[in-house]
N, C-alpha and C positions, 0 to 999 in steps of 0.2 A: 598722120602716125599721131595716137590715142600714144602720152605719156602722163600717167600720175606719179606721187611722187609724195611717200610719204614724210610724218617730221612729229616729235611732238616724242617721241619716246625717251622708254630712262628707268633709270632706279626708285624706287619707292621703300618707305618702310605698306602695312596691314592697315589703312582703316586712312587712308590718306589720295586724292582723283587725283589724277592724270587726265590732260587734250589735245588728244588728235590730231591732228592740220593731215587732207589731201588735196594737193593743188594740182588739178585736173589744165593741160593745155592741149590742143591741137584737137577736138572733139568740135562739132560741125552745131550741136547745143549745151549750154551749159546746162537746162535744164532738163536733160537726161536721168536717169536714175545709176543711186549711187553704194555701197554696198560699205558692210565693212565682216572680216571677219580675224576669225586666229585661228596659228594653229601652237600649239604645245607640242616640249618632247613628247614624241612617238604614239605623238597621237594625231584625230585626219582636222584636216581644218572644218571647222565650225563655224556656223553664219553668229552673228554681231548685232546687226541691226544695220537696212537698209531704210532710202528716201527716193523720194521721185517717182515710184515705178504709176499711180494711179491716184491722181491732183496731186502730186507732194505730200499724198499720207509718206509719215514714218509706222514700219514696219518693228518689231523687239524679236528677240530670243525668249521667249517665256520664260522656259529655265533655265536665264542667269539671272532673275527679277530685275529688278528697275536700275541698278545700277549702270546703264550704262544709255545715251542720249546720242541721238548722233542728231547735226542738221545739216546747215549747208549756207554759204549766200552764192548767192548763182550770181552778182554779177563778177564776183571775185574769178568763180566759179572751183569755192575752195568746202572742202568738203566733215566738217568736223566729228570727232565722236568724245567727249563727259563722259569723265572712268570714272564712280567719288566709289567712295567705302569702297578698295580697294582687296583683294584679299591673294592670299598666294596663289591659287588658285588658277588666278584671272594672270595667270606670267604665260610669255609665250610671245609669237613673232605678232601682227596687227598687220595685218592685210588691207590695203583698200584697190574696189574695182569698179569698174562700172561697165555700163552699160545702157542696149536702146532695147526700147519697145516694140517687138516687128513683129503686132499682133499671137490671138491666142492667150492659150492659158498660159501664165508666168508662176512660178514656179519661187521666187523673192529670196528665200534661202538655200536656195540650189548654188553653189560658182558657177553648173553651167549653163546661167542666164545673164553672166556677166562674160563681158569679150576682153577687159583690158584691164591689167593686175598692176598695180604700187611692186614695190620694189619687196619691203615690208616694214615694219620700226617693232623691237623690240621693248620691250615691255616688259620688268620685273620687280615681281616681290617678294619679300624679302624682311627680314626681325634681323 
Protein backbone atom coordinates (compact mmCIF):
# COMPACT_ATOMS: atom_id res chain seq x y z
CA UNK A 1 0.00 0.00 0.00
CA UNK A 2 1.44 3.33 -1.07
CA UNK A 3 1.38 6.01 1.57
CA UNK A 4 2.22 9.67 1.11
CA UNK A 5 2.85 11.99 4.03
CA UNK A 6 3.18 15.74 3.55
CA UNK A 7 4.87 18.06 6.01
CA UNK A 8 6.21 21.57 6.18
CA UNK A 9 3.03 23.56 5.95
CA UNK A 10 2.32 26.49 8.22
CA UNK A 11 1.48 30.16 8.45
CA UNK A 12 3.69 32.76 6.83
CA UNK A 13 3.49 36.39 5.82
CA UNK A 14 3.36 37.58 2.21
CA UNK A 15 6.75 37.46 0.56
CA UNK A 16 8.05 34.64 2.72
CA UNK A 17 9.02 31.12 1.72
CA UNK A 18 8.12 27.59 2.72
CA UNK A 19 9.39 24.18 1.74
CA UNK A 20 7.00 21.27 1.73
CA UNK A 21 8.06 17.65 1.88
CA UNK A 22 6.25 14.51 0.81
CA UNK A 23 7.58 11.19 2.04
CA UNK A 24 6.44 8.15 0.10
CA UNK A 25 6.43 4.57 1.29
CA UNK A 26 5.29 1.31 -0.22
CA UNK A 27 6.10 2.21 -3.81
CA UNK A 28 7.81 -0.28 -6.06
CA UNK A 29 9.88 2.48 -7.63
CA UNK A 30 10.97 5.76 -6.08
CA UNK A 31 11.53 7.07 -9.60
CA UNK A 32 7.83 6.99 -10.42
CA UNK A 33 6.18 10.36 -11.06
CA UNK A 34 5.11 12.71 -8.31
CA UNK A 35 2.99 15.83 -8.31
CA UNK A 36 1.87 18.67 -6.08
CA UNK A 37 -1.63 20.11 -6.14
CA UNK A 38 -3.39 22.64 -4.00
CA UNK A 39 -6.93 23.47 -3.10
CA UNK A 40 -8.19 26.76 -1.78
CA UNK A 41 -11.50 27.00 0.09
CA UNK A 42 -14.40 26.84 -2.32
CA UNK A 43 -12.16 26.15 -5.32
CA UNK A 44 -11.21 23.12 -7.34
CA UNK A 45 -7.97 21.28 -6.88
CA UNK A 46 -5.24 23.00 -8.87
CA UNK A 47 -2.05 21.60 -10.35
CA UNK A 48 1.15 23.15 -9.03
CA UNK A 49 4.09 21.03 -10.24
CA UNK A 50 5.15 17.53 -11.23
CA UNK A 51 8.34 15.56 -11.63
CA UNK A 52 9.42 12.25 -13.04
CA UNK A 53 6.95 11.66 -15.82
CA UNK A 54 9.56 11.66 -18.55
CA UNK A 55 13.32 11.54 -17.91
CA UNK A 56 12.78 13.09 -14.47
CA UNK A 57 11.82 16.38 -16.05
CA UNK A 58 9.83 18.92 -14.08
CA UNK A 59 6.55 20.52 -15.00
CA UNK A 60 4.97 23.61 -13.54
CA UNK A 61 1.74 25.54 -13.79
CA UNK A 62 2.60 28.54 -15.94
CA UNK A 63 -0.30 30.49 -14.45
CA UNK A 64 1.42 30.43 -11.07
CA UNK A 65 4.64 32.01 -12.29
CA UNK A 66 7.98 30.82 -11.01
CA UNK A 67 7.23 30.78 -7.28
CA UNK A 68 7.18 27.01 -7.05
CA UNK A 69 10.00 24.54 -7.63
CA UNK A 70 9.64 20.78 -7.36
CA UNK A 71 12.55 18.47 -6.64
CA UNK A 72 13.13 15.12 -5.05
CA UNK A 73 15.57 12.79 -3.36
CA UNK A 74 15.05 9.45 -5.07
CA UNK A 75 17.24 7.63 -2.52
CA UNK A 76 14.84 8.64 0.25
CA UNK A 77 11.70 8.81 -1.91
CA UNK A 78 10.96 12.31 -0.70
CA UNK A 79 9.56 14.97 -2.99
CA UNK A 80 9.85 18.66 -2.17
CA UNK A 81 8.00 21.79 -3.12
CA UNK A 82 9.97 24.97 -2.57
CA UNK A 83 7.63 27.94 -2.43
CA UNK A 84 8.91 31.49 -2.51
CA UNK A 85 7.45 35.00 -2.62
CA UNK A 86 4.21 33.64 -1.29
CA UNK A 87 1.04 35.64 -1.64
CA UNK A 88 -2.29 35.53 0.15
CA UNK A 89 -3.72 33.80 -2.93
CA UNK A 90 -1.39 30.86 -2.31
CA UNK A 91 -3.31 29.91 0.81
CA UNK A 92 -4.79 26.45 0.71
CA UNK A 93 -4.24 22.78 1.38
CA UNK A 94 -1.31 21.37 -0.53
CA UNK A 95 -1.41 17.73 -1.57
CA UNK A 96 1.25 15.49 -2.99
CA UNK A 97 0.30 12.71 -5.35
CA UNK A 98 2.02 9.67 -6.80
CA UNK A 99 1.53 8.33 -10.28
CA UNK A 100 2.76 5.52 -12.46
CA UNK A 101 3.29 5.75 -16.17
CA UNK A 102 1.06 3.18 -17.85
CA UNK A 103 1.84 4.14 -21.44
CA UNK A 104 0.05 6.38 -23.85
CA UNK A 105 -0.83 10.00 -23.45
CA UNK A 106 -0.63 11.58 -20.01
CA UNK A 107 -1.83 14.95 -18.83
CA UNK A 108 0.54 15.49 -15.93
CA UNK A 109 -1.50 18.41 -14.66
CA UNK A 110 -4.65 16.34 -14.28
CA UNK A 111 -5.50 14.75 -10.93
CA UNK A 112 -6.67 11.73 -12.91
CA UNK A 113 -3.05 10.94 -13.81
CA UNK A 114 -2.23 10.15 -10.18
CA UNK A 115 -3.11 7.04 -8.25
CA UNK A 116 -2.29 7.95 -4.65
CA UNK A 117 -2.74 11.07 -2.59
CA UNK A 118 -1.49 12.39 0.70
CA UNK A 119 -3.72 13.85 3.37
CA UNK A 120 -2.61 17.40 2.63
CA UNK A 121 -0.82 20.10 4.55
CA UNK A 122 -2.23 23.56 5.22
CA UNK A 123 -0.42 26.64 3.98
CA UNK A 124 -1.72 29.99 5.16
CA UNK A 125 -0.34 33.26 3.86
CA UNK A 126 -1.59 36.33 5.68
CA UNK A 127 -0.36 39.62 7.02
